[in-house]
C-alpha positions, 0 to 999 in steps of 0.5 A, a space after each residue: 786131330 786126325 790127320 790125312 796126307 798132311 791135312 787135318 781131317 774135319 767133317 766140313 771137308 769131307 761135306 758136299 754142300 746143296 744150296 737153297 734159294 727158298 724163294 725159287 725152290 718150292 711153293 707150298 701154299 700156292 702164293 707164288 713164292 718158295 716157302 719154308 714148308 716147300 723145302 721140307 717136302 722136297 728133303 728126299 730129293 737132296 737126301 737122295 743125292 747124298 749130299 751132307 750139308 744144306 746152305 739155306 740162303 737168307 730166310 730172315 725178315 726183309 723188305 727183299 730191296 734185294 730178295 732177302 739180303 737186306 735184313 729187317 730182323 735177324 731174329 725173325 723168318 720172312 713172312 713169305 717164306 713162313 714162321 719160325 715153327 717152320 724153321 724149327 721143323 725144317 732144321 729137325 728133319 735136316 738134322 733128322 735126315 743125317 745132314 746138316 744146315 748152314 744159314 747166310 750170316 748178312 752183317 756188312 749191312 742190314 735193311 734201312 728198314 732194320 731198327 737199328 737204322 730207323 733210330 739211327 737216322 733220327 739224328 747225330 744224338 740218337 744212340 743208334 747213330 754209331 751203328 752206321 757210317 755217317 759223314 758229313 759230305 764235301 758241301 753238296 758232294 758225297 764224302 768220297 768217290 766210293 761206289 756202290 757195287 749195284 753201280 752209282 754212288 756208295 752214299 745217300 744224303 740225309 739232312 746235312 749227313 751221308 750214309 755209306 751203302 757198299 751196296 744199295 741205299 736200302 742196305 746201310 753199312 754197319 759200323 764194325 768200329 762200334 764195339 756195340 754192333 760187333 756185340 749184337 752180330 756175335 749175340 745174333 749168331 749165338 741166337 741161331 747157333 743155339 737153335 742148331 744150325 750147324 754154321 753160316 755162310 757169310 755174305 760179302 764179309 771181307 768188307 766189314 772193316 773200313 779205312 776210318 780216313 775214307 780216302 779217295 779210290 784211285 782211278 783204276 780202283 774205281 770199276 772194280 772197287 771190291 778190290 779196295 773194299 776187301 783191304 780194310 784195317 781191322 778186319 783180321 781182328 774182327 774175325 778172329 774176335 768172332 771166332 772167339 765170341 760166338 763160334 769157338 763154342 761150337 763145332 761149326 762151319 764157316 764160308 765167307 764169300 771173299 768177292 774182291 779177295 785175291 788168291 795171294 789174300 786167301 790164306 790170311 782168311 783161312 789159314 787153320 792157324 789164324 783162327 778166322 774162316 773155315 773156307 772161302 768162296 775164291 770168285 776166279 773160276 766165276 770171273 772167268 768170262 768176264 772181261 776188265 769191264 765186267 762184261 762177259 767174254 768167250 774163255 778157254 779150257 786151258 784158262 780155266 785149269 791154270 785156276 786149278 793149278 795156281 789154287 794147288 800151288 798157293 793153298 798149304 795143307 793148313 788152307 782149304 779150298 772150295 769148289 763151285 760153279 754155280 750159286 744165286 749170283 751166277 748164271 747156269 753151270 750147264 749154259 756157263 761152261 757146258 752145251 744146253 743144247 738138247 743133245 748135250 745139256 745132260 752129257 756136258 752137265 755131267 762133265 761139269 758134275 764130275 769136275 766139281 766133285 773129284 777136284 779140291 775143295 768142299 763142293 757147292 752145288 746150286 738147286 737146280 743143277 742136278 737137273 741141268 737147269 738152263 739160263 733163261 731166255 730173256 728178250 726185255 728189261 721188264 723180265 728182269 727182277 734183279 736190281 743189278 741188272 736194272 741199275 745196269 740198265 739205267 747207267 748203260 742203256 738209258 745213259 746211251 752208253 750202249 744199246 738196248 740189243 747189246 745190253 740183253 746179249 751181255 744179261 742173257 750170260 751174266 745176269 743173276 736172274 738165271 740162277 733165280 728162275 723157280 725150281 722145275 720140278 715136273 712138266 706141270 704148269 710153272 713146272 710144278 713149283 707153285 699152283 699159283 703165279 711164280 713170283 719170277 717166271 719159270 723157264 719156258 724149257 720146263 717141259 723138256 727140263 724138269 726133275 722127272 725128265 733129268 734122272 740121268 743127270 740126277 744119278 750121276 751126282 748121286 753116284 759121284 758124291 757116293 765115290 767121293 765119300 768112299 775115296 778119300 784121295 778124292 778129298 785129300 788127295 794132291 792134285 795134278 793136271 796132266 794136260 795143261 795145254 790141251 784145248 778140250 780135254 782137262 785130265 788130272 789126278 788126285 792121289 796120296 802117296 801115288 795112289 788114287 785116280 785119274 779123272 778124263 773130261 772131254 769138254 767139247 762135242 767132238 771125239 778125243 784121243 786119250 790113253 788112260 788107265 783101265 779100271 774104270 769107276 765112273 763113266 757117264 756113257 754105258 761103255 768104254 771106247 778107246 776115245 773119249 767121246 762128246 762130253 764123256 767123263 771118266 774117273 780111272 783107278 791108278 
């Protein structure tokens, strides 16, 4: 296999990925819900960025208890999104445009409306009973003290037994101990791979193995149970089997959502010699503003820089990282890491785009990043759609643990709904997303913030992606932070054998003195000054 700087060269290492949340991308038929034909109509917008891969969030048949992450039929398209013919047309158009498509694989759990669970809940003698995890309770109490990621107990009682759901009660966990379940998963993967999809983003994949003793969580585990749920004894056995049985015949890209996986555990999942996953989403960068209690906290630039340095040291040449600052589960980049004021929105979004596209790892951008979409200004609990937020309202406000004002302040920082508001294509009603009533309110800033007013940001993404494609050092180069303690400047090298680039980012609105090489290959300002100006990004050739 071809190598560079000690890394095996693979297409997915050199790719840039664009995530689409289809419900909120573009509505083609006026029902207020984005759909596959809407995605098809906007492929030129995506292709113009120069991205290589589209990641499509769940498009499967679902009752939408968790916006598609509760799948009722793994081989059918959600009716609101269209039909299988629409998926086939979209896949063909993506390939014709020279891009690839990966789709979500959600197999830790299914919907409680899946036929397997409908059969399973009929009783202990049903042949599908063992497709899910049923256990007797402790008297009138659940089998153990496990808690749902969406708050509350992870068990729901039906008759004399309880079923496990690490998320919502309408998302029962599949029993991976049952070889029939694993065979079903491998079969449905082959169904989509045979259609021509190019890989999978695997939802909470480290949760699939459960310790069959089902011991209580320790007191210190209860606050963040995800770290316990990722350590099931057969996880690596299952992933290696998946590679052999489903993935091996295909040239795929796999990326696992690894919520709860520590940096030390990461090589066990992605070391290419182990035959498990290609990459994972490691959550350090998107949890930088979360305290021990899960609530928002301020963060500093040196904290963020140390994450990149730790990853460089912990992952050797056999382990390939991802880099991302946004997705459907996180607030908007410019509101979280930048400055979303009118003065600095575009410049600070360009700084974050430069970081995304010039540091090490396969970059994942999210719809709306390229136009600088901002967080929604929530003012009331009924404006939220996310079931996680609704559960938190019940547990925190209705219980009297916190005030509604404190709750809204926190959710305006951390809510998943910020990323799920519809894409803002123009200053037309509802941002040009739909001719009907949108399923979730469009951010009221759409008149100023839309695809037609944010050309400078879109252009910066396109230029940076082209630069990354042209320069191997920006893909396979080593990373070194030149100024780890500077409170406002992030200055780092990407080099192969001493040759490559220095990237300088001013993560503030004030000018910062910085001595840099003179050969500037990218800047988000029209001229070059001695100092780095407010929210300036420069890439300089060494």
